[in-house]
N, C-alpha and C positions, 0 to 999 in steps of 0.2 A: 352413818346412815346413808343409804343409797336409794334414790328414787327409781323404781323399776319403770322404764318407759312403756313397756307393753301393758303393765298393770294400769298405768295412768290412762292409756287409751281405752282399756277395758272399762274403767270407771266412767269414761266419757261416752261410752256406748259404741265404740268402734269394734267391729267384728270382722277383721280381715280386710277391711277396705284399704285401698292404696292411699297413702298420705300425700297431699300436695306439699310443695316445697315450703310454703308459708306456715302451714300447720306443723310440719316437721321441725322447722327452725324455732317456732314458738315453744314447742315441747322441750327442745334442748335448752333453750334459754331459761325457761321456768324451772326445769329440773336442776340445772346447774346452779341457779341462784338459790333455790331452796336447800340444796345439799350444803352449800357454803354457809348459809345463814342459820340453819337449824342447830339446836343444842339438845340432843337426845339425852334423856335421863330415865332411869327405871328403878324399881324396887320390887323384890318378891321375897316371900317367906313361905316356908313349908309347915304344914300342920297335920295332925292326925285327922283322919276322915272316917265318919260313920254315916251310913245310909240306912234309913228305915222307912219304907214306904216312900212318901214324897218328902220326908224330912231328912235334911243333911246337917251334920254337925262338923264344922271345920274349926278346930281349936275351940274358942269360946263363941264362935259365930253360928247361929241357928238359921237355916234357910229352908223355906218351904217352896219346892219347885219340882214338879213331876219330870220336866225335861232335864233339869240338871241332875236329878236323882238317877235317871236312866244313864246319863253320861258318866256318872261317878260310881255306878253299881260295881261292886267288887274292889274298889280302890281302898287301900289302907291309908294312903297319904294323899294330900293334895296341896297344890301351890296356889297362893293368892298373888296376883301380879298386877302392877300398875306401871304404865310407861307413857312417855310423851316425847314428841320431837321439839317441843318448845313453841314459842309464840311466832316464829318466823312466818309460817303459813297464814296465820290470822292477819298479821300485819301486811303481808303481800296481797291477800285478798282484799283488804280494806283499801290499799293503795291502788290496785288495778281496777277496783269497782268504780272508781272515779274516772279513770282514763281509758280503760280497755276491758270491757266485760268478758270478751272471749278469753283474754289472758287470765282474768279472775277465775273463770270456770276451769281453766287449765290448772291453776294453782290448787283449787279445791280438790281436783282429781289427783294431782301429784302429791298433795299432802296426805290424802287417804292411802295412796300407794306407799308413801314414805313411812308412815307409822306402821303399816302392816309388815313392811320389809324389816323394820327395826325390831318389832315384836317377834318376827320369825327368827331373827338372830338370837334374841334372848332365849326363845324357846329351844333353839338348838343347843345352847349352853346348858339349859336345864335338862334336856334330854341326855346329853353326854354324861352329866354328873349322875343322873338317875340310873342310866344303863350300867354304870360302874357299880351300883348297889343292887342291881338285879330288878330294877323297875322299868316300866315302859309308860309312855305318855298317852293319855287320851286326848282327843281334840280339845283345844281351849274353848271355853264357854264363857260368854260375857253377859253381864246384866243387860236386860233388854231383849235377849234372845228368848223366843218361846215364852214360857210363863216364869222365867227367871226375872223377877220384877226389878225395874230400874231403881227402886227405893233402896235396894241393898248396896247401891253405890256408897251411901253414907257410912254404912258399917265397914265396908272395905277400906274407905278413906281413913276412918278412925283407926282401924287395926294397923294399917300400913303407914300411918302418919304421912299421907301423901303430900299435904301442903308443906309440912316441915322438911320432908326428905327430898322431894323432887319439884316443889313449887306448883303442884297440881291442885286446883280448887274446883268446887262444885257450885253451880247456880242453884236457885231455889227449886228449879225443876229437875235437879239431879243431872244436869248436863255438865260435862267437863270443860274446864278452861285451863290451858289452851285446848282448842277444839280437837286438834289432831292428837288424841290421847286414847289409851285403851286400858280398861281393867278386865281381868279374866280369872277364871278358875281353871287349873289344869290338874286333872286327876293322875295319880301314879298307881299303876297296877303291876302285879307280878305275872299277869296273864298275857304273854307275848302276842298271842293270836288276835287279841282285841286291840293291839296297838295300831295307831293310824299314823302313817308317815306322809300323808297328803298335806300340802300346805293349805289348800282350800277345798271345801266340799264341792265347789263348782267345777273343780278340775277332775273330780272323781266320777267314774261311770257307775258306781254302786249306789243307785238311787234309793234302794230299800234299806240302807244302812241305818241302824237304830240311833247312831250318833250324828246323823246328817243334820246340818244347820241350814235352814232356808235363808237365801240371800247371800250365802257364803260360797 
């Protein structure tokens, strides 16, 4: 798992500003420490996918979400994915919150960049294997986006056996622990023209895309 330094700065709100030496050094220290201490783990499984109106059936999971239905329209198969970079970021945030709040904020951003980078790697592997079978990937879509309710986290956790397989747990409010973790649905389609190769919607100029995810 690698922490993307530019993405870390983006999460911190930097938009092309020149970094001072102190901030640059802190970024490198935090990123290097997090990379060394993290223990990334993931699990994903592929299922038949059926979409009817706002209803989606993935294997035995039934989901009601207009936004996810749009994302998966035309997909014959879909992947359920869960991934985490482990507890390192949470422990570092707790440690630096006592002694250095600026560094704690840097860890928060670096952790977000780290889990995204790790999930990108997993998605690349899924894409390569899917392409070999004539499928193309839709943008990954996570509970909490649009009207894809966070409550579906519990179903995904149960199906993927997240606690048993990768040590990922849920709070009563359906938040993941460790916090730098992701669950997502990735549609597989035979329609190449709808495949998206962009890593993040924020990097794409196509603002009218039907698959665009706000905040991404």
